[in-house]
Backbone as numpy.savetxt, mean C-alpha at the origin, in Angstrom:
# Nx Ny Nz CAx CAy CAz Cx Cy Cz
-0.72 -32.35 18.09 -1.47 -31.08 18.05 -0.66 -29.72 17.97
-1.10 -28.81 17.18 -0.23 -27.52 17.02 -0.47 -26.60 18.10
0.63 -25.83 18.58 0.54 -24.80 19.48 0.25 -23.34 18.70
-0.11 -23.31 17.42 -0.43 -22.12 16.63 -1.66 -21.62 17.17
-1.83 -20.31 17.32 -3.03 -19.63 17.66 -3.53 -18.53 16.67
-4.56 -18.50 16.45 -5.31 -17.32 15.70 -5.22 -16.15 16.47
-5.08 -15.09 15.83 -5.33 -13.81 16.50 -5.51 -12.65 15.59
-6.19 -11.59 16.11 -6.29 -10.51 15.34 -5.14 -9.53 15.32
-4.60 -9.27 14.09 -3.30 -8.35 14.08 -3.60 -6.98 14.17
-4.62 -6.42 13.70 -5.07 -5.10 13.73 -6.49 -5.05 13.54
-7.24 -4.12 14.20 -8.62 -3.70 13.78 -8.46 -2.21 13.16
-9.49 -2.03 12.47 -9.41 -0.70 11.87 -9.51 0.35 12.75
-10.21 0.33 13.62 -10.28 1.44 14.72 -9.23 1.37 15.69
-8.09 0.54 15.55 -6.92 0.67 16.39 -5.63 0.63 15.66
-5.59 1.03 14.41 -4.35 1.17 13.69 -3.60 2.30 14.33
-2.24 1.95 14.46 -1.34 2.94 14.96 -0.38 3.38 13.99
-0.77 4.40 13.27 0.22 5.06 12.24 0.88 5.94 12.78
2.20 6.25 12.47 3.11 7.32 12.81 2.70 8.49 12.07
3.07 9.68 12.50 2.76 10.96 11.79 3.00 10.67 10.27
2.09 11.44 9.57 2.39 11.30 8.09 3.66 12.05 7.70
4.45 11.54 6.84 5.71 12.11 6.39 5.62 12.42 4.94
6.29 13.60 4.47 6.17 13.89 2.96 6.94 12.71 2.21
6.36 12.25 1.05 6.89 11.25 0.20 7.91 12.02 -0.54
9.24 11.39 -0.58 10.29 12.05 -1.33 10.24 11.83 -2.79
9.28 11.09 -3.30 9.14 10.81 -4.71 8.10 11.53 -5.33
7.52 12.49 -4.68 6.23 13.22 -5.00 6.58 13.80 -6.41
5.48 13.92 -7.31 5.65 14.56 -8.58 4.39 15.58 -8.86
4.72 16.35 -9.80 3.58 17.27 -10.32 3.46 18.40 -9.20
4.32 18.63 -8.34 4.33 19.63 -7.46 3.30 19.38 -6.26
2.97 18.18 -6.15 1.98 17.68 -5.09 2.94 17.31 -3.75
2.13 17.17 -2.64 2.89 16.95 -1.50 2.12 15.79 -0.69
2.12 14.60 -1.29 1.42 13.48 -0.51 2.35 13.19 0.73
1.74 12.81 1.70 2.37 12.24 2.99 1.86 10.83 3.24
2.51 9.95 3.75 2.33 8.58 4.05 2.91 8.15 5.50
2.22 6.96 5.71 2.82 6.34 7.17 2.34 4.74 6.81
2.98 3.95 7.58 2.84 2.54 7.46 2.82 1.91 8.91
1.96 0.90 9.05 1.72 0.07 10.24 1.91 -1.36 9.95
3.19 -1.69 10.04 3.43 -3.18 9.61 2.95 -3.96 10.59
1.90 -5.02 10.35 1.21 -5.83 11.34 1.93 -7.18 11.42
2.49 -7.68 10.38 3.12 -9.01 10.58 4.25 -9.21 9.46
5.36 -9.66 9.80 6.34 -10.02 8.70 6.93 -11.26 8.99
6.87 -12.16 8.00 7.39 -13.62 8.15 8.58 -13.55 7.20
9.80 -13.32 7.72 10.90 -13.29 6.91 11.22 -14.53 6.23
11.01 -15.74 6.94 11.38 -17.00 6.35 10.44 -17.18 5.02
9.28 -16.80 5.13 8.35 -17.05 3.99 8.19 -15.85 2.98
9.04 -14.72 3.33 9.13 -13.51 2.32 7.84 -12.92 2.21
6.77 -12.71 3.25 5.49 -12.15 3.24 5.62 -11.07 4.27
5.11 -9.90 3.81 4.94 -8.88 4.94 3.43 -8.31 4.61
2.76 -8.26 5.81 1.41 -7.77 5.88 1.44 -6.53 6.82
0.58 -5.37 6.28 0.40 -4.21 7.08 -0.69 -3.45 6.43
-0.72 -2.07 7.08 -1.38 -1.13 6.59 -0.75 0.18 6.23
-1.48 0.90 5.31 -0.54 2.19 4.71 -1.55 3.21 4.67
-1.29 4.53 4.84 -2.13 5.52 4.58 -1.35 6.72 3.82
-2.12 7.48 3.05 -1.46 8.60 2.29 -2.44 9.67 1.99
-2.02 10.90 1.99 -2.81 11.93 1.78 -2.63 12.38 0.31
-3.60 13.03 -0.25 -3.63 13.30 -1.76 -2.19 13.89 -2.29
-2.04 13.40 -3.59 -0.71 13.69 -4.10 -0.36 12.75 -5.09
0.72 12.95 -5.80 1.33 11.93 -6.80 2.67 11.62 -6.43
3.12 10.31 -6.53 4.57 10.06 -6.37 4.85 8.84 -7.20
6.16 8.76 -7.43 6.77 7.68 -8.21 6.96 6.43 -7.39
6.71 5.15 -7.77 6.83 3.93 -7.15 7.17 2.83 -8.13
7.75 1.93 -7.49 7.89 0.59 -8.33 7.85 -0.51 -7.34
7.44 -1.71 -8.05 7.55 -3.12 -7.17 8.68 -3.75 -7.88
9.87 -3.78 -7.16 10.92 -4.55 -7.52 11.30 -5.58 -6.76
11.07 -6.90 -7.16 11.26 -8.05 -6.43 10.18 -8.52 -5.49
8.84 -7.70 -5.56 7.77 -8.20 -4.95 6.54 -8.02 -5.57
5.37 -8.92 -5.32 4.08 -8.69 -5.75 3.35 -8.02 -4.51
2.53 -7.20 -4.77 1.83 -6.54 -3.72 0.26 -6.73 -4.03
-0.56 -7.15 -3.06 -1.92 -7.30 -3.00 -2.32 -6.18 -2.01
-3.28 -5.31 -2.35 -3.81 -4.39 -1.59 -5.34 -4.51 -1.58
-5.97 -4.35 -0.34 -7.37 -4.04 -0.28 -7.55 -2.54 0.20
-8.20 -1.93 -0.76 -8.49 -0.54 -0.46 -9.44 -0.26 0.65
-9.22 0.36 1.66 -10.04 0.39 2.93 -10.80 1.72 2.80
-10.18 2.97 2.20 -10.58 4.17 2.22 -10.06 4.91 1.15
-10.65 5.83 0.44 -10.28 6.90 -0.55 -10.27 6.17 -1.93
-9.76 7.09 -2.71 -9.55 6.90 -4.32 -8.35 7.08 -4.91
-7.73 6.28 -5.76 -6.50 6.52 -6.32 -6.35 5.96 -7.78
-5.31 6.25 -8.45 -5.08 5.76 -9.79 -3.70 5.29 -9.86
-3.38 4.20 -10.42 -2.00 3.73 -10.61 -1.77 3.91 -12.15
-0.62 4.66 -12.43 -0.36 5.09 -13.90 0.97 4.30 -14.30
0.95 3.24 -15.14 2.32 2.68 -15.43 3.16 3.76 -16.29
4.35 3.25 -16.25 5.30 3.95 -17.15 4.95 3.90 -18.58
4.06 2.96 -19.01 3.57 2.80 -20.38 2.29 3.58 -20.55
1.78 4.16 -19.40 0.55 5.09 -19.53 -0.82 4.33 -19.18
-0.58 3.00 -18.82 -2.02 2.34 -18.40 -2.30 2.82 -17.14
-3.68 3.11 -16.87 -4.34 3.66 -15.86 -5.29 2.57 -15.29
-5.10 2.44 -13.95 -5.98 1.63 -13.00 -6.59 2.30 -11.95
-7.88 2.74 -12.09 -8.59 3.35 -11.09 -9.01 2.59 -9.90
-8.89 2.80 -8.59 -9.40 1.99 -7.49 -9.78 2.86 -6.45
-10.77 2.16 -5.71 -11.43 2.90 -4.59 -11.84 1.98 -3.42
-12.16 2.40 -2.27 -12.62 1.47 -1.16 -13.44 0.46 -1.50
-12.87 -0.86 -1.14 -13.50 -2.09 -1.42 -12.94 -2.86 -2.56
-12.04 -1.97 -3.24 -11.16 -2.92 -4.33 -10.12 -3.65 -3.97
-9.88 -4.80 -4.43 -8.64 -5.69 -4.10 -7.80 -5.52 -5.39
-6.63 -5.14 -5.41 -5.77 -4.60 -6.47 -4.43 -5.58 -6.22
-3.95 -6.01 -7.54 -2.69 -6.56 -7.65 -1.69 -5.55 -8.23
-0.54 -5.17 -7.72 0.51 -4.63 -8.19 1.72 -5.59 -8.39
1.85 -6.08 -9.70 2.96 -7.17 -9.83 4.34 -6.69 -9.74
5.08 -7.81 -9.50 6.64 -7.62 -9.62 7.01 -7.01 -10.93
7.79 -5.91 -10.79 8.23 -5.32 -12.14 7.30 -4.08 -12.57
6.38 -3.81 -11.85 5.56 -2.72 -12.28 6.24 -1.37 -11.89
6.09 -0.39 -12.56 6.64 0.91 -11.99 5.77 1.98 -12.61
5.70 3.16 -12.04 4.97 4.42 -12.53 4.56 5.32 -11.35
3.59 6.03 -11.53 3.24 6.83 -10.51 1.88 6.56 -9.92
1.69 6.72 -8.59 0.45 6.53 -7.92 -0.03 7.99 -7.61
-1.40 8.16 -8.27 -2.09 9.47 -7.86 -3.09 9.13 -6.79
-3.02 9.77 -5.70 -3.92 9.52 -4.57 -4.94 10.83 -4.61
-6.27 10.40 -4.94 -7.19 11.49 -5.13 -7.80 11.98 -3.77
-8.07 11.08 -2.97 -8.56 11.26 -1.57 -7.92 10.50 -0.69
-7.73 11.01 0.60 -7.07 10.23 1.64 -7.17 8.79 1.54
-6.19 8.25 1.55 -6.16 6.67 1.10 -5.70 5.77 2.22
-6.37 4.71 2.53 -6.06 3.75 3.57 -6.07 2.44 2.80
-4.98 1.56 3.06 -5.06 0.20 2.44 -4.40 -0.79 3.45
-4.80 -2.15 3.19 -4.26 -3.04 3.87 -3.31 -3.75 2.69
-2.15 -4.10 3.01 -1.35 -4.60 1.89 -0.61 -5.91 2.41
-0.42 -6.78 1.40 0.40 -8.05 1.47 1.40 -7.92 0.51
2.79 -8.15 0.80 3.71 -8.19 -0.19 4.36 -9.60 -0.14
4.63 -10.06 -1.27 5.21 -11.40 -1.45 6.46 -11.30 -2.34
7.54 -11.71 -1.76 8.82 -11.57 -2.57 8.73 -12.56 -3.59
9.06 -12.03 -4.81 9.11 -12.65 -6.14 10.17 -13.74 -6.10
């Protein structure tokens, strides 16, 4: 019999974000600010689970060496790939950002997500 125990890692009403800090990769004169609350990291299995929030603005980003699955909890955003493909997403959407993707993330409304990254 296993000693493993299920547990609640975070509840939406008890997330503990640090103060939002300016994204150094901001674009188009915007000033998005973000923070992360890492809920669980399993180094041996290369999985990271956590929460992230960001104020409106645009910034460059890339997924190098990881696949990221996000559940949008609040807000609206658009992922614009380097090739110009646009993917709009909002609260309730489950989104995959695959390994190798790069482009700009446009945050239209204060944004919160739950994320799982899996090393490729």
